[in-house]
C-alpha positions in Angstrom: -16.3 58.2 -9.1 -16.0 54.3 -9.1 -12.7 52.4 -9.2 -13.5 51.1 -12.7 -14.2 54.6 -14.1 -11.2 55.9 -12.2 -8.9 53.3 -13.9 -10.4 54.1 -17.3 -9.9 57.8 -16.5 -6.3 57.5 -15.1 -4.8 54.8 -17.2 -4.1 54.7 -20.9 -5.5 51.8 -22.8 -3.2 48.7 -22.4 -1.2 50.2 -19.4 -1.2 47.1 -17.2 1.0 48.5 -14.5 -1.3 51.4 -14.0 -4.3 49.1 -13.7 -2.5 46.9 -11.1 -1.8 50.0 -9.0 -5.5 50.9 -9.1 -6.6 47.3 -8.1 -3.6 46.7 -5.7 -5.8 45.5 -2.8 -7.8 43.0 -4.8 -4.9 41.7 -6.8 -2.0 41.5 -4.2 -3.0 42.2 -0.6 -5.9 39.8 -0.3 -4.2 36.8 -2.0 -1.1 37.2 0.1 -3.2 37.3 3.3 -5.1 34.2 2.3 -1.8 32.3 1.5 -0.2 33.3 4.8 -3.3 32.1 6.8 -3.1 28.8 5.0 0.6 28.4 5.8 0.1 29.2 9.5 -2.8 26.7 9.7 -0.7 24.0 8.0 2.2 24.5 10.4 0.0 24.3 13.4 -1.6 21.1 12.2 1.8 19.6 11.6 2.9 20.6 15.1 -0.2 19.0 16.5 0.5 15.8 14.7 4.3 15.5 15.2 5.2 17.7 18.2 2.3 17.8 20.6 4.5 18.9 23.5 5.4 22.1 21.7 1.8 22.9 21.1 1.2 22.4 24.8 3.8 25.0 25.7 2.4 27.5 23.2 -1.1 27.3 24.7 -1.9 29.9 27.3 -1.7 28.7 30.9 -4.8 28.4 33.0 -5.3 31.1 35.6 -4.7 30.3 39.3 -8.4 30.4 39.9 -9.2 27.5 37.7 -9.9 24.2 39.4 -8.1 22.0 36.9 -4.4 21.2 37.7 -1.7 21.1 35.2 1.7 19.5 35.3 4.7 21.8 35.3 8.4 21.3 35.0 9.2 17.7 35.8 11.4 16.2 33.1 12.6 13.0 34.6 13.2 9.4 33.9 12.1 6.1 35.2 11.9 3.5 37.8 11.1 -0.1 38.0 10.2 -1.1 41.6 7.1 0.1 43.4 7.3 3.3 45.4 7.4 2.5 49.1 6.7 4.9 52.0 7.4 8.0 49.9 5.9 11.4 50.9 6.5 14.6 48.9 4.5 17.6 50.0 2.8 19.7 47.3 4.9 22.9 46.8 2.0 24.7 45.2 -1.6 23.7 45.9 -2.6 24.1 42.2 0.3 22.4 40.5 2.1 19.1 40.3 5.6 20.7 40.2 8.2 18.6 42.1 11.4 19.2 40.2 13.5 22.2 41.4 17.0 21.7 40.1 18.6 24.6 41.9 17.7 23.6 45.5 15.9 20.3 45.4 18.5 18.5 47.4 20.8 21.2 48.8 19.1 21.4 52.3 18.2 17.7 52.7 20.1 15.3 54.9 20.8 12.2 52.8 22.4 10.1 55.5 20.7 7.1 57.1 20.9 7.6 60.9 18.5 5.4 62.9 17.1 6.5 66.3 19.7 5.9 69.1 18.4 4.2 72.2 21.6 3.9 74.2 25.2 4.9 73.8 27.2 2.2 72.1 30.3 0.8 73.7 32.5 1.7 70.7 33.3 5.2 69.7 30.6 6.8 67.6 31.4 6.9 63.9 31.8 10.3 62.3 28.5 11.7 60.9 27.9 10.8 57.3 28.0 14.1 55.4 26.2 14.0 52.1 27.4 16.0 49.1 24.9 14.8 46.5 23.8 17.6 44.2 21.6 17.6 41.0 23.4 16.8 37.8 21.2 17.0 34.7 17.6 17.3 33.7 16.5 14.4 31.6 14.1 14.6 28.7 10.4 14.7 28.6 9.2 12.0 26.1 7.0 13.3 23.4 4.2 10.8 24.1 0.5 10.9 24.5 -1.9 8.4 26.0 -1.2 4.7 26.0 -1.3 2.5 24.0 -1.4 4.8 21.0 2.2 6.2 21.3 4.1 3.0 22.2 4.3 -0.1 20.1 3.4 -3.7 21.1 2.2 -2.7 24.6 1.4 -5.8 26.7 0.8 -6.2 30.5 3.8 -7.3 32.4 3.2 -10.0 35.0 4.9 -9.7 38.3 6.6 -12.9 39.4 6.7 -14.0 43.0 4.5 -11.2 44.1 2.1 -11.2 47.1 0.8 -7.7 46.5 1.6 -5.1 44.0 1.4 -1.3 44.1 -2.3 -0.7 43.3 -1.5 2.8 41.9 1.0 1.6 39.2 0.5 -0.7 36.3 3.4 -2.3 34.5 3.7 -2.9 30.7 6.3 -4.2 28.3 6.6 -2.2 25.1 8.8 -1.1 22.2 10.2 2.4 22.0 12.8 3.7 19.6 13.6 0.1 18.4 14.3 -1.3 21.9 12.3 -3.2 24.6 11.3 -1.0 27.5 9.2 -1.4 30.7 6.5 1.2 31.3 5.4 2.1 34.8 2.1 3.8 34.3 0.3 5.7 37.1 -3.3 4.8 37.2 -5.9 7.5 36.6 -7.3 6.8 40.1 -4.1 7.9 41.8 -4.5 10.9 44.2 -2.3 14.0 44.4 0.1 12.4 46.9 0.7 9.3 44.7 1.3 11.6 41.6 3.9 13.5 43.5 5.5 10.4 44.8 5.6 9.0 41.3 7.3 12.0 39.8 9.4 12.8 42.8 11.1 9.4 42.7 11.6 9.8 39.0 13.3 13.2 39.5 15.6 11.7 42.1 16.6 8.9 39.8 17.2 11.2 37.0 19.7 13.3 39.0 21.8 10.3 39.9 23.3 10.2 36.5 24.0 7.2 34.2 26.0 4.2 35.3 26.5 0.9 33.4 25.3 -1.2 36.4 22.2 0.9 37.2 19.1 0.3 35.0 19.1 2.9 32.2 16.6 5.6 32.7 15.0 6.7 29.4 12.4 9.3 30.1 9.0 10.3 31.5 5.6 11.4 30.3 4.7 14.0 32.8 2.9 16.8 30.9 -0.3 14.9 30.4 -2.1 11.8 31.9 -1.3 9.0 32.2 2.0 9.7 33.9 4.6 7.2 32.7 8.2 6.4 33.5 10.3 4.4 31.0 13.3 2.2 31.7 15.2 -0.4 29.8 13.8 -3.9 30.0 15.9 -6.3 31.9 14.8 -9.7 30.6 15.8 -11.8 33.6 14.0 -9.6 36.0 15.2 -9.6 39.6 18.1 -11.7 40.8 16.2 -13.5 43.5 13.6 -14.9 41.1 16.5 -15.8 38.7 18.2 -17.8 41.5 14.9 -19.6 42.2 14.4 -20.4 38.6 17.9 -21.9 38.4 16.8 -24.5 40.9 14.1 -25.8 38.5 14.6 -28.4 35.9 13.8 -27.9 32.2 13.5 -24.1 32.3 13.0 -22.3 29.0 15.2 -20.4 28.4 17.9 -22.2 30.3 18.9 -20.6 33.6 22.4 -21.5 34.7 24.3 -20.0 37.6 28.0 -20.8 38.0 30.5 -19.6 40.5 32.3 -17.5 37.9 29.0 -15.8 37.1 28.5 -15.1 40.8 31.9 -13.4 41.0 31.2 -11.4 37.8 27.7 -10.2 38.8 28.9 -9.4 42.3 31.6 -7.1 40.9 28.9 -5.3 38.8 26.8 -4.7 41.9 29.8 -3.6 43.9 30.6 -1.1 41.1 27.1 0.4 41.3 27.3 0.6 45.1 30.6 2.4 44.9 29.0 4.9 42.5 26.2 5.6 45.1 28.8 5.9 47.9 30.8 8.4 45.8 27.7 10.6 45.9 27.5 10.1 49.7 24.4 8.1 49.4 23.8 4.9 51.4 21.7 2.2 49.7 20.4 0.5 52.9 18.7 -2.4 51.2 21.2 -4.5 49.4 19.8 -8.0 48.6 19.0 -10.2 45.7 15.4 -8.9 45.2 16.9 -5.4 44.6 19.3 -6.5 41.8 18.0 -6.7 38.3 19.5 -8.9 35.6 19.6 -8.5 31.8 19.4 -11.2 29.2 23.2 -11.6 29.1 23.3 -11.8 32.9 24.5 -8.3 33.5 23.6 -7.4 37.1 22.2 -3.9 37.8 21.6 -2.5 41.3 18.1 -1.2 42.0 15.9 -0.8 45.1 16.6 2.9 45.5 13.3 3.8 47.0 14.7 3.8 50.5 17.5 6.2 49.5 14.9 8.7 48.1 12.6 8.2 51.1 15.3 8.9 53.7 16.5 11.9 51.7 13.0 13.3 51.5 12.2 12.6 55.2 15.5 14.1 56.5 17.3 10.8 57.2 14.6 9.0 59.1 13.8 5.3 58.4 10.8 3.2 59.3 11.3 0.1 61.3 10.7 -2.6 58.7 11.0 -6.2 59.9 11.6 -7.4 56.3 14.9 -5.5 56.2 16.3 -6.9 59.5 17.8 -10.2 58.2 20.0 -8.1 55.8 20.8 -5.3 58.3 24.2 -4.9 59.9 24.4 -5.3 63.8 24.8 -1.5 64.3 21.5 -0.9 62.7 19.8 -3.6 64.7 21.3 -1.9 67.8 19.7 1.4 66.6 23.0 3.0 65.8 23.7 5.2 62.7 24.4 3.5 59.4 27.6 4.0 57.4 29.1 2.7 54.1 30.3 -0.4 56.0 26.6 -1.2 56.8 26.1 -1.6 53.0 29.2 -3.8 52.9 27.6 -6.1 55.5 24.4 -6.4 53.4 26.6 -7.0 50.3 28.1 -10.0 52.0 24.6 -11.4 52.6 23.8 -10.8 48.9 26.8 -13.1 48.1 25.3 -15.7 50.5 22.0 -15.5 48.6 23.8 -16.1 45.3 25.9 -19.0 46.6 22.8 -20.7 48.1 20.6 -20.0 45.0 18.2 -17.8 46.8 18.0 -19.0 50.4 17.3 -16.4 53.1 20.2 -15.5 55.4 20.0 -16.6 59.0 16.9 -18.6 58.1 16.8 -20.5 61.4 17.1 -17.3 63.6 14.0 -15.4 64.5 14.2 -11.6 63.8 14.0 -10.7 67.5 17.0 -12.9 68.3 19.2 -11.7 65.5 21.2 -9.1 67.5 22.0 -11.5 70.3 23.0 -14.1 67.6 25.5 -11.6 66.2 26.7 -10.5 69.6 27.7 -14.1 70.4 30.1 -14.0 67.4 28.1 -16.4 65.3 28.5 -16.2 61.5 26.9 -17.6 58.4 27.6 -21.2 57.6 29.6 -22.0 54.5 27.1 -22.7 51.6 27.7 -26.1 50.0 28.1 -24.5 46.6 30.6 -21.9 47.8 34.4 -22.1 47.3 36.8 -21.0 50.0 37.5 -17.8 48.0 33.9 -16.8 47.9 33.2 -17.7 51.5 36.2 -15.6 52.6 34.7 -12.5 51.0 31.3 -13.3 52.6 32.9 -13.6 56.1 35.0 -10.4 55.6 31.9 -8.4 54.7 30.0 -9.7 57.7 32.5 -8.8 60.5 30.8 -7.8 63.7 32.8 -4.5 64.0 32.1 -2.2 61.1 35.7 -0.9 61.1 36.9 -4.5 60.5 34.9 -4.8 57.3 36.8 -4.3 54.0 36.1 -1.3 51.8 34.1 -1.8 48.6 37.3 -1.2 46.6 39.0 -4.1 48.5 35.9 -6.3 48.0 36.0 -5.6 44.3 39.7 -6.6 44.1 39.0 -9.8 45.9 36.1 -10.6 43.6 38.2 -9.9 40.5 40.9 -12.2 41.9 38.4 -14.9 42.7 36.8 -14.8 39.3 40.1 -15.9 37.6 40.1 -19.2 39.4 36.3 -19.7 39.7 34.6 -22.8 38.5 32.3 -22.8 35.5 30.3 -25.8 36.8 26.6 -25.1 37.0 25.4 -24.8 40.6 22.5 -27.0 41.9 20.4 -26.9 45.0 17.8 -29.4 46.2 14.2 -28.6 45.6 12.3 -25.5 44.7 11.6 -22.6 47.1 8.4 -22.7 49.1 7.3 -19.1 49.0 5.5 -19.1 52.3 8.4 -20.7 54.1 10.8 -18.3 52.5 8.8 -15.2 53.7 8.8 -16.6 57.2 12.5 -17.3 57.2 13.3 -13.9 55.6 11.5 -12.1 58.4 8.5 -10.7 56.4 5.6 -9.8 58.5 1.9 -10.0 57.5 2.0 -6.3 56.5 4.9 -6.7 54.2 5.0 -8.0 50.6 7.6 -9.1 48.2 7.2 -7.4 44.8 9.8 -7.7 42.0 9.0 -4.5 40.3 
């Protein structure tokens, strides 16, 4: 018996409810199924459009036998400078995972000892015991490929650069109504460069925020190209700012006063104290590793050496371009300490007072240690007041135990700022780049890159 004949047989004429029961599948079940399918499809399309990262997580993972590698786990922000001498081993041959928040730093030695060649005459300083542990996991930015996902993307020229990192391209862009700098890893980068890129970002993310460290905003690590994002600091690095202040008719105006030197120095000292509070030594304090905002706020950078020494168990390569800023104990192959950073901080003040001259410019690198051993000191810059020069000399004491703590330095800087002059500092002539590189101790294999 057919359904129609069955309805005619079972239902009285005009009994609608009875007829619906007979045709329940055609009238109710099928339309509801079609409507549900439409809603599911609509939700998935909206997710693909507005939340691509969630769709990525919903997709099934590739099996271990597949040859294609996928990024896993790193949610970390940015960096500005190029990566130097970084080496992060692949934890898993078929993944790019580098971020392990539970034990990423627990077994690493974060101190900066340098190979000892002979016992020093003074008592050995106590070993530097690190206590730096991961803090937070930063966010993964919901971005896709450039330039579709960022607004107003333009290449960022590198000032005063002899050679840039060939694996990283720099861009200026707009993100969330603010200017940012994008460090984009090129598609040609190999596995080691990808791990270096993300490993350094992971290290920076775990330092935590500080008002005088560049603000880390996020990464794109779940799909190529890999990107780290940081706030844009319009005046770029302090060294190029000091050099521009020597030039006439600069647009926008670039004016350095003694009061501004005291203010910016306090900001750098605050950031350095923050690192020391985490038992981390910077090891490379100088003007090229300080970044400056549009309103002349100084922010300490150049943290690549910190990450590298942590990753390599405290070892440090012998780099001639560092020696003009290194404390005597480091030149003598003795372990570094917080007072070693204080020495370099004194030379940063010298750079600021001279508007970008290299310290110990007339002394060859291989004669620096003997120069220090003879008790020689930096000459007073013509632009420096007695108060500023006193701080410089105190930081550059031969014996590390005679150098002031950063807290003492900060107090002296705050005191000096109150009586500092607002007169714009001047220096004769512009900087000759080749001569500067020679006076600063750069070898042929070294380069000066701002970012």
